[in-house]
C-alpha positions as CSV (number, residue, x, y, z in Angstrom):
1,M,-0.1,0.0,-0.1
2,I,1.1,3.5,-0.6
3,Y,-0.6,6.6,1.4
4,I,0.3,10.2,1.1
5,T,0.1,13.5,3.0
6,G,1.1,17.1,2.9
7,D,3.4,19.2,4.9
8,C,3.9,18.0,8.6
9,H,6.6,20.9,9.6
10,G,7.9,18.3,12.4
11,N,4.3,17.9,13.8
12,F,3.8,14.0,13.3
13,E,0.4,13.7,15.3
14,R,-1.7,12.8,12.2
15,F,0.3,9.5,12.2
16,N,-0.8,8.2,15.8
17,A,-3.0,5.3,15.3
18,R,-6.2,6.7,16.6
19,I,-5.8,9.3,13.5
20,F,-4.4,6.7,11.0
21,P,-5.8,3.5,11.9
22,E,-5.2,1.7,8.9
23,Q,-1.4,1.4,9.9
24,K,-2.6,-1.6,12.2
25,T,-2.7,-3.7,9.2
26,M,0.5,-2.3,7.4
27,T,3.9,-3.6,7.4
28,K,7.4,-2.0,6.5
29,E,6.6,-2.8,2.7
30,D,3.9,-0.2,3.0
31,Y,4.6,3.5,2.7
32,V,3.3,6.9,3.6
33,I,4.8,9.7,1.5
34,V,4.9,13.5,2.9
35,C,4.8,16.2,0.1
36,G,7.5,18.1,1.7
37,D,8.1,20.1,4.9
38,F,8.8,17.2,6.6
39,G,10.4,19.1,9.1
40,G,11.8,16.2,11.1
41,V,15.4,17.2,10.1
42,W,15.3,20.6,11.7
43,K,17.2,21.6,14.7
44,R,20.5,23.0,14.7
45,N,21.8,20.6,17.3
46,T,21.9,17.2,15.9
47,S,21.4,15.5,19.1
48,D,18.4,17.5,20.2
49,R,16.5,14.9,22.4
50,E,12.6,16.0,21.2
51,E,13.6,15.6,17.4
52,T,15.3,12.4,18.4
53,M,12.4,11.0,20.1
54,L,10.1,12.1,17.1
55,L,12.3,10.5,14.7
56,D,12.7,7.2,16.7
57,W,8.9,7.2,17.1
58,L,8.5,7.5,13.1
59,D,10.6,4.5,12.5
60,S,8.7,2.3,15.0
61,R,5.9,2.6,13.2
62,S,4.7,-0.5,11.3
63,Y,4.9,1.2,7.9
64,T,8.1,3.1,6.3
65,T,7.8,6.8,6.0
66,L,9.2,8.5,2.9
67,F,9.3,12.5,2.2
68,V,10.7,14.8,-0.6
69,D,12.0,18.1,0.9
70,G,9.9,21.2,1.3
71,N,11.5,24.7,1.6
72,H,11.3,24.7,5.3
73,E,13.9,22.1,5.9
74,N,17.3,22.2,7.6
75,F,19.2,21.5,4.2
76,D,22.8,22.0,6.1
77,R,21.9,18.8,7.9
78,L,19.7,17.0,5.1
79,D,22.7,17.2,2.8
80,S,25.0,15.8,5.7
81,Y,23.6,12.2,5.3
82,P,25.3,10.0,3.0
83,I,23.6,9.4,-0.5
84,E,22.3,5.8,-0.9
85,I,20.5,4.2,-3.7
86,W,17.1,2.8,-2.5
87,K,14.3,1.2,-5.0
88,G,16.2,2.8,-8.0
89,G,16.7,6.6,-6.7
90,K,19.0,8.2,-4.7
91,V,17.8,8.8,-1.1
92,H,19.2,10.2,2.4
93,K,18.3,7.3,5.4
94,I,17.2,9.3,8.3
95,R,16.3,6.3,10.1
96,P,16.0,2.7,8.5
97,S,12.4,3.4,7.7
98,V,12.5,7.3,7.4
99,I,13.7,8.1,4.1
100,H,14.2,11.2,2.0
101,L,13.7,10.8,-1.6
102,M,16.1,13.1,-3.4
103,R,15.0,15.6,-6.2
104,G,14.8,14.4,-9.9
105,Q,14.6,10.6,-8.9
106,V,12.3,7.8,-10.2
107,F,11.5,5.0,-7.7
108,E,10.0,1.7,-8.2
109,I,7.9,1.4,-4.8
110,A,5.1,-0.9,-4.3
111,G,4.9,-2.0,-8.3
112,R,4.6,1.8,-9.0
113,S,7.1,4.2,-10.6
114,I,7.3,7.5,-8.7
115,F,9.2,10.8,-9.8
116,T,10.1,13.1,-7.1
117,F,11.2,16.7,-7.0
118,G,11.4,18.5,-3.4
119,G,12.0,22.3,-3.0
120,A,9.8,25.5,-3.2
121,S,9.8,29.2,-3.0
122,S,9.3,30.3,0.6
123,H,6.1,32.8,0.8
124,D,6.8,33.8,4.2
125,I,9.7,36.0,4.0
126,S,8.4,39.7,3.0
127,G,10.3,41.1,5.7
128,G,13.7,39.5,4.2
129,I,16.1,37.1,5.0
130,L,18.6,38.2,8.0
131,E,22.2,37.3,8.5
132,V,22.5,36.2,12.2
133,D,26.3,37.4,12.3
134,A,25.5,40.7,10.9
135,P,26.4,43.7,13.4
136,D,22.7,45.0,12.9
137,F,20.9,41.6,13.4
138,E,19.1,42.4,16.5
139,K,18.0,45.7,15.3
140,K,16.5,44.2,12.1
141,R,14.7,41.6,13.9
142,K,13.2,43.7,16.4
143,A,11.9,46.2,13.8
144,L,10.3,43.3,11.7
145,Q,8.9,41.7,14.8
146,K,7.2,45.3,15.7
147,G,5.6,45.3,12.3
148,F,4.9,42.4,12.2
149,L,6.6,41.4,9.0
150,P,7.6,37.8,8.4
151,Y,11.4,37.2,8.1
152,R,13.5,34.0,8.3
153,I,17.5,33.8,9.1
154,N,20.0,32.4,6.8
155,H,21.1,28.9,8.0
156,V,18.7,29.0,11.0
157,S,15.3,28.9,9.5
158,W,16.0,29.6,5.7
159,W,18.2,27.7,3.1
160,A,18.9,28.9,-0.3
161,R,18.8,25.0,-1.1
162,E,14.9,25.6,-0.9
163,L,15.3,26.1,-4.8
164,P,17.0,23.4,-6.8
165,T,20.3,23.5,-8.7
166,E,20.5,23.3,-12.6
167,K,22.3,19.6,-12.0
168,E,19.2,18.5,-10.2
169,M,17.1,19.8,-12.7
170,E,19.1,18.0,-15.6
171,E,19.2,14.7,-13.5
172,G,15.4,14.8,-13.1
173,R,15.2,15.2,-17.1
174,R,17.8,12.3,-17.8
175,N,16.0,10.0,-15.5
176,L,12.5,10.5,-16.8
177,V,14.2,10.1,-20.4
178,V,15.1,6.7,-19.2
179,H,11.8,5.8,-18.2
180,G,10.4,7.0,-21.5
181,D,9.0,10.1,-19.9
182,E,6.3,8.0,-18.2
183,V,5.4,7.2,-14.6
184,D,2.7,6.4,-12.4
185,F,2.9,9.0,-10.0
186,I,4.9,12.5,-9.6
187,V,5.4,13.6,-6.0
188,T,6.6,17.4,-5.3
189,H,6.3,20.2,-2.8
190,C,5.4,23.1,-4.9
191,C,3.8,22.6,-8.4
192,A,4.0,23.5,-11.9
193,S,3.5,27.4,-12.8
194,S,0.2,27.0,-14.3
195,T,-1.3,25.0,-11.8
196,Q,0.0,27.4,-9.3
197,A,-1.9,30.1,-11.2
198,I,-4.9,28.3,-10.8
199,L,-4.5,27.8,-7.1
200,G,-3.4,31.3,-6.3
201,G,-5.4,33.5,-8.6
202,G,-2.4,35.8,-9.3
203,R,-1.0,35.6,-5.6
204,Y,2.2,33.5,-6.4
205,K,4.8,34.4,-9.0
206,P,6.3,31.8,-11.1
207,D,10.1,30.8,-10.2
208,P,12.9,28.9,-11.9
209,L,11.3,25.5,-10.1
210,T,7.5,26.0,-10.8
211,N,8.6,26.9,-14.5
212,Y,10.9,23.6,-14.3
213,L,7.7,21.7,-13.0
214,E,5.6,23.0,-16.1
215,E,8.1,21.5,-18.5
216,I,7.8,18.2,-16.7
217,R,3.8,18.3,-16.6
218,Q,4.1,19.1,-20.5
219,K,6.3,16.3,-21.5
220,T,5.7,13.6,-18.8
221,K,2.7,11.0,-19.0
222,F,1.4,10.3,-15.6
223,K,-1.6,9.5,-13.9
224,K,-1.6,11.5,-10.5
225,W,0.4,14.4,-9.2
226,F,0.5,15.0,-5.7
227,F,2.1,18.1,-3.9
228,G,1.9,20.0,-0.8
229,H,3.4,23.5,0.1
230,Y,-0.1,25.9,-0.2
231,H,-1.7,24.5,3.0
232,D,-5.1,23.3,1.9
233,N,-6.6,19.8,0.6
234,K,-7.8,20.3,-2.8
235,N,-8.3,18.3,-6.3
236,V,-7.1,20.8,-8.6
237,N,-7.9,18.8,-11.7
238,T,-8.4,15.1,-12.4
239,E,-4.5,14.7,-12.3
240,E,-3.4,17.4,-9.9
241,I,-4.1,16.9,-6.1
242,L,-2.8,19.4,-3.3
243,L,-2.5,17.8,0.2
244,Y,-2.1,19.0,3.7
245,E,-3.4,17.3,6.7
246,Q,-5.3,14.5,4.6
247,I,-3.9,10.9,4.3
248,I,-5.2,9.5,1.3
249,R,-4.4,5.9,-0.4
250,I,-2.9,5.9,-3.8
251,W,-2.1,2.4,-4.3
């Protein structure tokens, strides 16, 4: 079985058995995929007790947890894990059964082919990105807080790695070509530019990643595309599904 859900931001309450009772009949050969903003690898302290307990708890579930990265991830830590090959694609194994599906990969999971591509542009940074070692850091932060302007701090709560490199995008193109530009499912954090335009009604601007995903959307044959990021549960059309708190079975 394959289930899928949206952004967690480090809150895994939805995976309690009383909320997600389906897990009672699942095994490690069944999977739950998170569409980015997983948030389980977030703290700067790699030995943070609360985070360690949460990841161990997830690893103890009857199923295997998979996730693509979102924009709110600690990429310094995420990128420090060794790259392994799993089910045909590159991964970071956070725990034996808590696995980061890297960008531009095609996985064969439970008999289904899945193309993954994490990342997104942060929408909550109208106050800017602050540098923690800047001499006026505290002054700027207090001013932004006073004005209720959302901001992020570089390498503390924001990373430039939220958007992909050209190398990652090209790897995604190559992997899709190997599979004849056809997969069963696509799992991303944000979505294609045209899909985003439908969702946002002009609120969201295209960026290099949404334009890349638009390219993928136009040239790839797929059955369903699942994504998170926009904090809603919605069938955009018959093929593209936005997820947030809901957990749905896709196979």
